[in-house]
N, C-alpha and C positions, 0 to 999 in steps of 0.2 A: 639428572647428572649420570653420566656414565662412568663406571669404574672398570677401566681396562688394564690398569697397571697397579702394582703394589707400591707401597711407600718406599721411598729411597732408603737405603741402608746408611748412607753417608751423606753429610751435608757439605755445602761449599765452604771454603775458607772464608773468613771475614776480613776484609782488608781494612786497616785502621781508617778512620774518618777524620778528616781535618777540614771541616767547614764545607764539606761537599753537600750537594743537594740544594744550595741556594745560589742561583745565578748571579754573577758578578753585576754590579750597577754600571751604568755608562752605556756607550753606544755599542751597536752589535759587534763591531770589531773588538772592542775591549772584552766583551763578554766571551768572544770566541778564543782570544788569547788566554784568557783566565781559564777557560775550560781545558784547553790543550795543556796548560801548565799543570793543572790538577791531575790530568790524566798521565802525563810524563812522570809526575812526582809520586804517583800512586795514592794521592790524597782523595780518595773516594771510597765508599763503603759498598759492599755487595752482601746481601743476606743469604741465608741458607737456600733460598729459592732461585738465586740469581738476580734479584732485584737490585738494580743500580739506580738509585735515586738521582745522582748527579747527571748520568747520561739521559735519563728519562726526562728531567726538567729543562736540561740544556739543549737537547737534540730532538728527542722523539716527540715530546708534547707540543713544542712550537710548530712542528710540521702538521700535526692533526689540528692544532688551534687554528691554522689558517682556513681549513675546510669548515671547522666549526663556526667561526665568526663570519667569514666573508663568502663562503659558498652557500652553506645550509642555513645561515642565520638563525641558529638554534635559540629557542626560548626555553627556560626551565621554570617549572613551578613545583611547589611543595618542598623546597629545601628544608623547611622547618622540621620535616619528618625524618630527616637524617640526624642520628646521634652525633653530638659535637666530639664525643670520645666513646671508646668501647665498641664491642663487636657487633655486627648486623650482617644479614645475608640479603642482599639485593637480587630480587627475582624478576626479569624483565622479558617482554616478549622479543622475538628475533625475526628479522626479516632483511630483504634487500639484496639477495643474491651473493654479495660479498659482505663480510661482517663489519661494515663500517659503523654500525649501530653501536656495537661493543666499543669501538674506539671513541665515538662521540660521547658515550655515557662516561667513560674514564675522564675525558676532558671535563665534563660538566661537573663531576664530583670533585675533581682535583681543584679546578678554578672557582667554583661556587661555594664548595663546603671545606676547602682547604685540607682535604684528605686524599691519600691515594686509594684507588679502587683496584682490588686485587682479583682479576677476572679468572674464572675456570674455563679452560678451553678444551676442544676436542683433541683426540690424539693425532689427528691429521695435521693440526697446526704445527705440532711440535716434530713432525716427520719431515718437514720442509726445513732444510738446514738454516737458511739465513732468517726466515720467518720466525721459526722456533726459537732461535737464539734471541732476536730482537724482543719476542714476546715475553721471555724470561727477564730480560733486562728491564722491560716496562713494569714488571712486577706480577706478571700472570703465570699460571701453571696449569697442569692437567686438571681435567674435571674428575678428580680422584677423591673419594671420601677421605682419606687419610691426610691428603694435602689440604683440603679444606678444613678439616678439624684443627690441623697445626695453625693455620692461619687465624681461624676464629679465636683459638687459644691465645693468640697474641694480641687479641682485641682489634683485629683489622676489619675493615669493610671488605666483604667479598661479594662479587658479582656472578650471577649464573643465569644462563639462558636455557631453560629446561626443554624447549622445543627442539633444540639441536639443529641438524641440518634439515629436518623436515619443515622447520620454520623458516630459515633463511633461504631454502631452496624451493619454496612453494610457488606456484605460477601467479602471475599478476592477477588473474581472475579470481584468486582466493585471498587477495590482499586484506590485511587486517582481520582475517579469521584465525585466531590461535589454533595451533596444532596440539596434539596430546603432550602433557607435561611429563613425559617419561614414566618411570615407576616410583617416583616420589623420593629419589634419593636425597634431594635437597632439603626435604622436609625432615628426613631421619637425621641428616647432619645438623640442622638448626636445633632439633630437639635434643640430641646428644650435646650439643655445645651450649645450650642455653641461650641461643642467639635469637633475637627478633628477626621475623621475615618482613622485608620492606618491599612492597610491590612497586614495580616501575612500568610505565607505558612509554613507549617510543613511537612516535607518529612522524612520518616523512621518509624513513628509509625504504618503504615499500615502493616508492617512485624513482629511485635513484638508477635503478637497473631493472625495468619491467621485464620480467621473464615471461616470454611468450611461447617458448618451446625448450625441449630438453633433448640434446643429442646423446641418448643413453649408451648406444654402442661405443662412442667415443669416450664418454665418461668411464665405462668399464675398462676400456684400453688403457686410460691414463690412471685408473685407481682412484677416481674421483666420485663423490656421492651423486653428482650431476654435472653436465656441461650445458650451461645456459645459452640460449639465444634470445637476445633482446633486440630493440629496434636499431640499435647501433653496433652490436657485437654478435658475431665476429665480421659483419658486413665492413666496418670501418677500421678493422685490425685493432692495433693498440689504441687508436683514437676512441674506439668504442668502449674503453675501459674508464673513460672520464665520466664520473656520476652526473646525472642531471641535477641541476640546482634547486631541488625541492626545499620548501620551507619545513622546518622540524619543530616539534613541540615535545619536550620530554616532562613527564609528570611523575613525581615521586610521591607515592601514596602513604597513608598512615599504616604504621606497623601492624601486621596481623597479630592479635594477642595469642601468646602461647603459654601465658603464666599458669593456666590451670593444668597444664601437663607437665610431667616430669621427664627426666632422661629415659625412663623405662618405656615411656610412650613410643619411643623409636622402634621398639620390638613388636608393636601391635599393628599388623598389616592393615586393619580397618581404620585405625586412627590416621595412619600415614596416608591411606587412600583418600579419606574424607578431607584431610587438610590440604593435600595436593590438589583435589578438585576445587576446593574453596579458593585457594590462592589463583588457580587458573581463572576462575570466574570473576574474581576481583580485578586481575589484570585485564581481562577481556572487556569488562565494563569500563574500566579506566581507558583503555584504547578507544572505544567507540566515543566516550565523553570527549576526550582529547581531539579526536578527529573532527568533531562537530566544532570545537573551539578553534582549531587550527585553520579551517576554511580550506579555500582552494590551494592546491599543493604548489602552484607556480603563479606567483604575482610579485 
């Protein structure tokens, strides 16, 4: 987890909720009309982070769900390891050139566990005007320790990808090999918040945009961490942005026990280092096991 910004001094106003967050029953046209009526009437809620459950459930999630169900055909295992209520920090591997793995994990937790997953994202996400706005509307925020603590204090499920851009931007030749888990910021946050760490393995994202090269001069010019070359991009232009239809398996592991540690352990560098390394090893082994169970990527 990278801390590049301070906590916000002010919070967004809360708009009164009148039945928002629950899509209207009936046909798609009826649901669309009901959604537009709620928007015009201001009958929806926005929390201090900008999370808009009504917009998320009525517009954003259905778009992502089409990829989840029809394109990637995602299977999920280990749902019993997610708490039905209360806080937890989900820690997952990151891959795929574009962060579709984060989006798919959000759909999985929402649809299968009936809980929103509040992701922590890199600064770059929130520097892109439309993308940053939609990310906040979907319930996500900066990978900032202060924001993470506030979400966990509200007993939310929070998701983090400690590999960051090093994971998502690694070449295809290094697929399914986890990169370094940062400096252990997520472990400090979990210890301070008294939140269990739930390891998550995502298999399938590595194949959607196989990165075979990196145009680094162009990346620096555009202010990007990398500019990928895949078998279809940029050769096919915008068509190269269509992900390959790999089969996915998401495994949610058993929580890493933290009961023996107290909040003060967050200030012990050795404890943080050892726990960070342990969580990384757990996720790596889960990835290998899930890869074997998933089998061929395309069938």
